[in-house]
C-alpha positions as CSV (number, residue, x, y, z in Angstrom):
1,X,31.4,-25.2,-55.0
2,X,34.0,-23.2,-53.0
3,X,31.5,-20.5,-51.7
4,X,29.1,-23.3,-50.5
5,X,31.7,-24.9,-49.0
6,X,32.5,-20.9,-47.2
7,X,29.1,-20.7,-46.7
8,X,28.4,-24.1,-44.9
9,X,31.3,-23.5,-42.4
10,X,30.3,-20.1,-41.8
11,X,26.5,-21.2,-40.7
12,X,28.3,-24.3,-38.4
13,X,30.7,-21.3,-36.6
14,X,27.3,-19.5,-36.1
15,X,25.4,-21.9,-34.8
16,X,28.1,-23.3,-32.5
17,X,28.8,-19.5,-31.2
18,X,25.0,-19.6,-30.9
19,X,24.7,-23.0,-28.7
20,X,27.8,-22.4,-26.9
21,X,26.9,-18.5,-25.8
22,X,26.3,-18.9,-22.1
23,X,23.3,-15.9,-20.7
24,X,25.0,-13.4,-18.3
25,X,23.9,-14.0,-14.5
26,X,24.2,-10.3,-13.0
27,X,23.1,-11.5,-9.1
28,X,25.2,-9.6,-6.9
29,X,24.9,-12.7,-4.3
30,X,24.4,-15.8,-6.3
31,X,23.8,-17.3,-2.9
32,X,20.2,-16.9,-3.8
33,X,17.3,-16.0,-6.0
34,X,15.5,-13.3,-4.9
35,X,12.0,-13.4,-7.1
36,X,9.5,-10.2,-7.0
37,X,6.0,-10.0,-8.4
38,X,4.7,-6.3,-8.2
39,X,1.9,-4.5,-10.0
40,X,2.6,-1.3,-10.7
41,X,-0.5,0.3,-10.8
42,X,-0.8,1.5,-14.4
43,X,3.3,2.2,-15.4
44,X,2.6,4.6,-18.4
45,X,5.2,7.1,-19.7
46,X,2.9,9.6,-20.3
47,X,4.2,10.1,-23.8
48,X,1.1,10.0,-26.9
49,X,-0.6,7.9,-28.1
50,X,-0.8,6.4,-24.4
51,X,-2.7,3.2,-25.1
52,X,-5.9,2.0,-23.7
53,X,-9.3,3.8,-22.9
54,X,-9.0,4.0,-19.2
55,X,-8.1,7.1,-17.4
56,X,-5.7,7.5,-14.5
57,X,-4.4,10.7,-12.6
58,X,-1.3,10.5,-14.7
59,X,-2.5,9.7,-18.1
60,X,-1.6,12.7,-20.5
61,X,1.3,13.8,-18.3
62,X,4.5,12.5,-18.6
63,X,5.5,15.1,-15.5
64,X,3.8,12.7,-13.5
65,X,3.6,9.2,-15.1
66,X,7.6,9.8,-14.7
67,X,6.8,10.8,-10.8
68,X,4.9,7.5,-10.8
69,X,7.9,5.5,-12.2
70,X,10.3,7.1,-9.9
71,X,8.0,5.6,-6.9
72,X,7.2,2.6,-8.0
73,X,11.2,1.8,-8.6
74,X,11.4,2.9,-5.2
75,X,9.7,-0.2,-4.3
76,X,12.2,-2.3,-6.2
77,X,14.9,-0.7,-4.9
78,X,14.1,-1.4,-1.0
79,X,13.9,-5.4,-1.7
80,X,17.0,-5.3,-4.3
81,X,14.7,-8.9,-6.5
82,X,17.3,-10.3,-9.2
83,X,13.4,-11.2,-10.9
84,X,10.7,-8.9,-11.2
85,X,7.6,-9.8,-12.8
86,X,6.1,-6.3,-13.4
87,X,2.5,-6.0,-14.1
88,X,0.2,-3.4,-15.5
89,X,3.0,-2.0,-18.2
90,X,1.7,0.5,-21.1
91,X,4.3,-0.8,-23.7
92,X,7.9,-1.8,-24.5
93,X,9.2,1.5,-24.4
94,X,7.4,2.5,-21.2
95,X,9.3,-0.6,-20.1
96,X,12.9,0.3,-21.4
97,X,12.3,4.0,-20.0
98,X,11.2,2.6,-16.2
99,X,14.3,0.5,-16.3
100,X,16.9,2.7,-18.2
101,X,15.8,5.4,-16.5
102,X,14.9,4.9,-12.9
103,X,16.5,1.4,-12.3
104,X,19.8,2.2,-14.5
105,X,22.9,0.3,-12.7
106,X,21.2,-2.4,-11.2
107,X,21.7,-5.2,-13.7
108,X,18.4,-5.6,-15.0
109,X,17.4,-6.5,-18.4
110,X,13.8,-5.7,-19.9
111,X,11.6,-8.1,-21.9
112,X,8.2,-7.2,-22.9
113,X,5.6,-8.7,-25.3
114,X,2.6,-7.0,-26.5
115,X,-0.3,-8.6,-25.2
116,X,-4.5,-8.5,-26.3
117,X,-5.8,-6.1,-23.9
118,X,-6.5,-3.4,-26.1
119,X,-9.2,-1.8,-23.6
120,X,-6.7,-1.5,-20.2
121,X,-4.3,-1.6,-22.8
122,X,-2.3,-2.9,-19.9
123,X,0.6,-5.9,-20.2
124,X,2.8,-7.9,-18.2
125,X,6.9,-7.9,-17.9
126,X,9.8,-9.2,-17.3
127,X,12.8,-7.4,-15.4
128,X,15.8,-9.7,-15.0
129,X,19.4,-10.0,-14.1
130,X,19.6,-13.5,-15.4
131,X,19.1,-13.6,-19.2
132,X,16.1,-15.8,-20.0
133,X,17.2,-18.9,-22.5
134,X,17.5,-17.5,-26.0
135,X,17.7,-14.0,-24.8
136,X,13.3,-13.7,-25.4
137,X,10.5,-14.2,-23.1
138,X,7.3,-15.7,-25.0
139,X,3.1,-15.4,-24.7
140,X,1.0,-18.3,-25.2
141,X,-2.4,-17.8,-26.8
142,X,-3.8,-21.1,-25.6
143,X,-7.1,-21.7,-24.1
144,X,-8.7,-22.7,-21.5
145,X,-12.2,-24.5,-21.3
146,X,-14.1,-24.4,-18.1
147,X,-18.0,-25.8,-18.4
148,X,-18.8,-24.2,-21.5
149,X,-16.2,-21.0,-21.2
150,X,-13.4,-21.3,-23.6
151,X,-10.7,-18.1,-22.4
152,X,-7.5,-17.7,-22.9
153,X,-5.3,-15.0,-20.6
154,X,-4.5,-11.4,-22.4
155,X,-1.7,-10.7,-20.4
156,X,0.7,-13.4,-19.9
157,X,4.7,-14.8,-20.4
158,X,6.5,-17.3,-20.3
159,X,10.7,-17.5,-19.7
160,X,13.0,-19.9,-19.0
161,X,15.7,-19.4,-17.2
162,X,19.3,-21.5,-16.1
163,X,20.5,-21.2,-12.3
164,X,23.4,-23.8,-11.3
165,X,22.5,-27.1,-12.8
166,X,18.7,-26.1,-12.4
167,X,16.3,-25.2,-14.8
168,X,13.4,-23.2,-13.5
169,X,10.7,-21.4,-16.2
170,X,8.9,-18.4,-15.1
171,X,4.8,-18.1,-15.7
172,X,4.3,-14.4,-15.5
173,X,0.4,-13.1,-15.8
174,X,-2.4,-11.0,-15.1
175,X,-6.4,-12.7,-15.0
176,X,-9.4,-10.7,-15.2
177,X,-10.6,-8.6,-12.9
178,X,-12.8,-8.4,-9.9
179,X,-12.8,-12.1,-8.1
180,X,-16.5,-11.8,-6.7
181,X,-18.0,-11.3,-9.8
182,X,-20.3,-14.8,-10.5
183,X,-20.2,-14.0,-14.4
184,X,-16.4,-13.6,-14.6
185,X,-15.8,-16.6,-12.8
186,X,-16.3,-19.1,-15.1
187,X,-13.9,-16.6,-17.7
188,X,-11.1,-16.8,-14.9
189,X,-11.1,-20.0,-13.8
190,X,-10.8,-20.9,-17.7
191,X,-7.7,-19.1,-17.4
192,X,-6.8,-20.9,-14.6
193,X,-6.8,-24.1,-16.8
194,X,-4.9,-22.5,-19.7
195,X,-2.1,-21.3,-17.6
196,X,-1.9,-24.6,-15.4
197,X,-1.8,-26.3,-19.1
198,X,1.0,-24.3,-20.2
199,X,3.4,-24.7,-16.7
200,X,2.3,-28.5,-16.8
201,X,4.3,-29.1,-20.1
202,X,7.2,-26.7,-19.0
203,X,7.3,-29.0,-16.0
204,X,7.7,-32.0,-18.3
205,X,10.7,-30.5,-20.3
206,X,12.3,-30.8,-17.0
207,X,11.7,-27.4,-15.4
208,X,11.0,-26.0,-11.8
209,X,7.8,-24.1,-12.2
210,X,7.3,-20.3,-10.4
211,X,3.7,-19.1,-11.4
212,X,3.2,-15.7,-10.6
213,X,1.3,-12.2,-10.9
214,X,-2.0,-10.4,-10.4
215,X,-4.4,-13.2,-10.4
216,X,-7.3,-11.0,-9.4
217,X,-8.3,-13.7,-6.9
218,X,-8.1,-15.0,-3.8
219,X,-6.8,-18.4,-2.4
220,X,-9.1,-20.3,0.0
221,X,-6.5,-22.9,1.1
222,X,-6.1,-22.8,4.7
223,X,-2.5,-21.8,5.3
224,X,-2.7,-18.9,2.7
225,X,-5.9,-17.2,3.2
226,X,-5.8,-13.4,3.4
227,X,-5.5,-11.7,6.6
228,X,-9.5,-11.4,6.8
229,X,-9.9,-14.7,5.4
230,X,-11.0,-13.6,1.8
231,X,-13.1,-16.5,0.4
232,X,-13.0,-17.0,-3.4
233,X,-15.9,-18.0,-4.9
234,X,-13.9,-19.4,-7.7
235,X,-11.4,-22.2,-7.7
236,X,-8.4,-20.2,-10.0
237,X,-6.1,-20.8,-7.1
238,X,-6.4,-24.5,-6.7
239,X,-6.9,-24.8,-10.5
240,X,-3.6,-23.8,-11.3
241,X,-1.4,-24.8,-8.1
242,X,-2.7,-28.4,-8.9
243,X,-0.7,-28.6,-11.8
244,X,-1.0,-32.7,-13.4
245,X,-4.6,-33.4,-11.7
246,X,-3.2,-37.4,-11.7
247,X,-0.6,-36.4,-9.4
248,X,-0.7,-34.7,-6.5
249,X,3.0,-34.5,-5.3
250,X,4.1,-31.6,-7.9
251,X,1.4,-29.4,-6.8
252,X,2.7,-25.6,-6.7
253,X,3.2,-24.2,-3.2
254,X,1.4,-20.7,-2.4
255,X,4.5,-18.5,-1.2
256,X,1.9,-16.7,1.1
257,X,1.3,-20.1,3.0
258,X,5.1,-19.2,4.5
259,X,4.1,-15.1,5.5
260,X,2.1,-14.6,8.7
261,X,-1.4,-14.4,8.2
262,X,-1.4,-11.0,9.6
263,X,0.9,-9.4,6.9
264,X,-1.1,-11.2,3.8
265,X,-2.5,-8.7,2.0
266,X,-0.9,-7.5,-1.2
267,X,-3.8,-5.3,-2.8
268,X,-5.8,-2.0,-1.6
269,X,-9.4,-1.5,-3.2
270,X,-11.3,1.8,-2.1
271,X,-14.5,-0.3,-1.6
272,X,-16.7,2.7,-0.2
273,X,-15.0,5.6,-2.3
274,X,-14.3,7.5,0.6
275,X,-10.6,8.5,-0.3
276,X,-8.7,6.6,2.6
277,X,-7.7,3.6,3.1
278,X,-9.7,1.1,5.5
279,X,-8.1,-1.3,7.1
280,X,-8.4,-4.1,7.6
281,X,-11.4,-4.3,5.2
282,X,-10.3,-2.8,2.4
283,X,-7.0,-5.0,1.5
284,X,-6.6,-8.6,0.8
285,X,-4.7,-10.8,-1.0
286,X,-4.6,-11.6,-4.8
287,X,-1.3,-11.3,-6.1
288,X,0.5,-14.4,-6.0
289,X,3.9,-16.6,-6.1
290,X,3.5,-20.6,-6.6
291,X,6.3,-22.6,-6.7
292,X,7.3,-26.0,-7.8
293,X,7.8,-28.2,-4.5
294,X,11.4,-28.5,-4.7
295,X,11.8,-24.6,-4.7
296,X,9.8,-24.1,-1.9
297,X,12.1,-26.7,0.1
298,X,15.2,-23.7,-0.6
299,X,13.0,-20.5,0.4
300,X,14.4,-18.8,3.4
301,X,11.6,-16.3,3.5
302,X,9.0,-14.4,2.0
303,X,8.1,-10.8,2.6
304,X,4.6,-8.8,1.7
305,X,6.6,-5.3,2.5
306,X,3.6,-2.9,3.7
307,X,6.2,0.2,3.2
308,X,4.1,2.5,0.7
309,X,1.6,4.4,0.7
310,X,-1.2,2.7,-1.5
311,X,-3.4,5.7,-2.3
312,X,-0.8,7.7,-3.9
313,X,2.0,4.8,-5.3
314,X,0.2,1.6,-6.6
315,X,-2.5,0.4,-4.8
316,X,-0.6,-2.9,-4.6
317,X,2.2,-4.4,-2.7
318,X,5.2,-6.6,-3.8
319,X,5.5,-10.4,-3.1
320,X,9.3,-11.1,-2.1
321,X,10.5,-14.7,-1.9
322,X,14.1,-15.4,-0.9
323,X,15.4,-18.8,-2.2
324,X,19.1,-20.1,-1.2
325,X,20.4,-21.7,-4.6
326,X,24.0,-22.3,-3.1
327,X,24.1,-24.7,0.4
328,X,27.4,-22.2,0.9
329,X,28.0,-18.7,0.1
330,X,30.9,-18.3,-3.0
331,X,34.1,-16.9,-1.8
332,X,33.8,-13.5,-1.3
333,X,34.8,-10.5,-3.7
334,X,37.8,-8.2,-2.6
335,X,36.1,-5.2,-3.7
336,X,33.5,-4.8,-1.2
337,X,32.8,-1.2,-1.0
338,X,29.8,0.2,1.4
339,X,28.0,3.0,2.9
340,X,28.5,2.9,6.3
341,X,26.9,6.2,7.6
342,X,24.6,9.2,6.6
343,X,24.2,12.4,8.0
344,X,21.1,13.8,6.1
345,X,20.2,16.9,8.2
346,X,22.9,17.9,9.9
347,X,23.4,21.0,12.1
348,X,24.1,24.6,10.0
349,X,24.2,24.6,6.3
350,X,22.9,21.3,4.5
351,X,24.7,22.4,1.0
352,X,27.7,22.4,2.7
353,X,27.5,19.5,5.6
354,X,25.5,16.8,4.2
355,X,28.0,14.2,4.6
356,X,28.6,10.5,4.1
357,X,31.1,7.6,5.2
358,X,32.2,5.2,3.1
359,X,34.0,1.8,4.3
360,X,35.9,-0.6,2.7
361,X,35.1,-3.7,3.6
362,X,37.1,-6.0,1.2
363,X,40.5,-7.3,1.5
364,X,42.0,-5.1,-1.3
365,X,42.8,-1.2,-1.6
366,X,40.4,0.6,-3.5
367,X,40.8,3.8,-5.8
368,X,37.5,5.8,-5.3
369,X,38.3,7.4,-8.9
370,X,35.3,7.4,-10.3
371,X,33.1,6.6,-8.1
372,X,29.7,8.4,-6.9
373,X,26.9,8.6,-4.8
374,X,23.0,8.6,-6.5
375,X,19.9,10.0,-4.9
376,X,16.7,9.0,-6.5
377,X,16.0,12.0,-8.7
378,X,19.7,10.8,-10.2
379,X,21.8,13.9,-8.9
380,X,25.2,12.8,-7.8
381,X,28.5,12.9,-5.7
382,X,31.7,12.4,-6.9
383,X,33.8,10.5,-4.5
384,X,37.0,11.6,-6.1
385,X,38.1,13.6,-3.5
386,X,38.4,10.3,-1.2
387,X,41.3,8.5,-3.1
388,X,42.3,5.4,-2.1
389,X,41.0,3.7,0.5
390,X,42.4,0.5,2.3
391,X,41.1,-2.7,3.6
392,X,38.8,-1.8,6.3
393,X,39.4,2.1,6.3
394,X,36.5,4.5,6.3
395,X,36.5,8.3,4.9
396,X,33.8,10.7,5.2
397,X,32.8,13.2,2.2
398,X,30.8,16.3,2.6
399,X,29.0,17.6,0.3
400,X,30.1,20.9,-0.2
401,X,28.3,22.4,-2.5
402,X,27.6,19.3,-5.1
403,X,24.2,19.0,-6.9
404,X,23.2,15.6,-4.9
405,X,20.8,16.8,-1.9
406,X,20.0,14.0,0.9
407,X,16.4,14.3,1.4
408,X,15.5,14.8,5.1
409,X,12.5,13.2,4.5
410,X,13.9,10.1,3.3
411,X,15.5,9.0,0.4
412,X,17.6,5.6,-1.7
413,X,21.0,6.4,-1.3
414,X,23.2,4.3,-4.0
415,X,27.2,3.7,-4.3
416,X,28.2,3.5,-8.0
417,X,31.6,2.3,-9.1
418,X,33.2,3.7,-12.3
419,X,30.9,1.9,-14.7
420,X,27.8,3.0,-13.3
421,X,26.9,-0.6,-11.3
422,X,25.5,-0.2,-8.1
423,X,27.3,-1.8,-5.5
424,X,25.5,-0.2,-2.2
425,X,22.2,1.0,-1.7
426,X,21.0,2.9,1.6
427,X,17.0,3.3,1.9
428,X,16.6,5.9,5.0
429,X,12.8,7.5,5.9
430,X,13.0,10.7,8.0
431,X,16.2,11.9,9.4
432,X,15.9,14.0,12.7
433,X,18.4,17.1,13.0
434,X,21.9,15.7,13.8
435,X,20.8,11.8,13.1
436,X,23.4,9.6,11.7
437,X,21.7,7.5,9.4
438,X,23.8,3.5,10.4
439,X,22.4,1.1,7.6
440,X,23.5,-2.5,8.6
441,X,26.5,-3.3,6.7
442,X,26.5,-7.3,5.5
């Protein structure tokens, strides 16, 4: 009897711990929620046995696959989102390599569920600084119906997060490809019906909804059309956005409507197979972030950064949505150490004369013992020699033979605290001799 009683008490204690456990929120700025969707174009790790039956240049090469990962990570680093919907991921091992090796210290946790696309081997995955409910995501295999066609979404997940006093549901997806193929129209519309049904269920549970990913289709609505007015042959976007068909007030809004039309393109396709990016006709918008109306009201800015070469990195561009969560920013942390300037291309010996200036923008002194600078190649400079920085004080460190080099052709330099957390990042392009890079410091 005593044993049964002990087991009962232990089970109650464990249950209470589970209920009371609070998901961790690692956003650097709690005033905002920054959401990105990005198709990484075959984000594989090059480790056998590789998934899928599709060939691409870095398949079978761990070195080339990791170089591709590094370039895709740089896209994420530049926008510094809190949540990333990542499309075309090989498997959980590849996702963990990508997060642990190329996004280290940025506060992301990786979540993955195997999909059912055995031909391409592609999946969708989640990187987030806000732990989802139950520390998990789930996939949904329901089928949608369109005409005589019934079809599920082979690549999808949904996750639930709590932000302040608001519940948000994320639905990540990758629909069937080739938007102008008539024989795939009903299949993709059936997929859209499945996702609409899933999103409506989350809404009825009290969640604001974000549906995001590679829809492989255009939005024909006037204020969301892409820069060349690509016209859909399907109703895919209309279906998903309509939500509860009996209530137009809950219709999702395409965040693209907040982007200037000339910048509305997310994908490149080499239609004439000439190995060149022929602008504008080979660029369209097929990646979307759809928002519940109450979230749209809080959006400050939506960007589609076109800063990488779609021929050499990924043939998709990210969609980045910045949402203000708090009416006013929280009190500033007393520790605010920043990179004030860099000199990547000094006169003379670069291995000795490259330099970085660090500034303490906070209110308390900071000892820089254990702090480091790190580049995209994961090489570092130690900052121990700078000692303590008083409030509003700046100090400059020269390379003096340390391993990390400030690349003259551009790089991303992270400032790491002693725990390996990234507290500030600077991206810069090509630096001329003697040019001092001075990033904007918030």
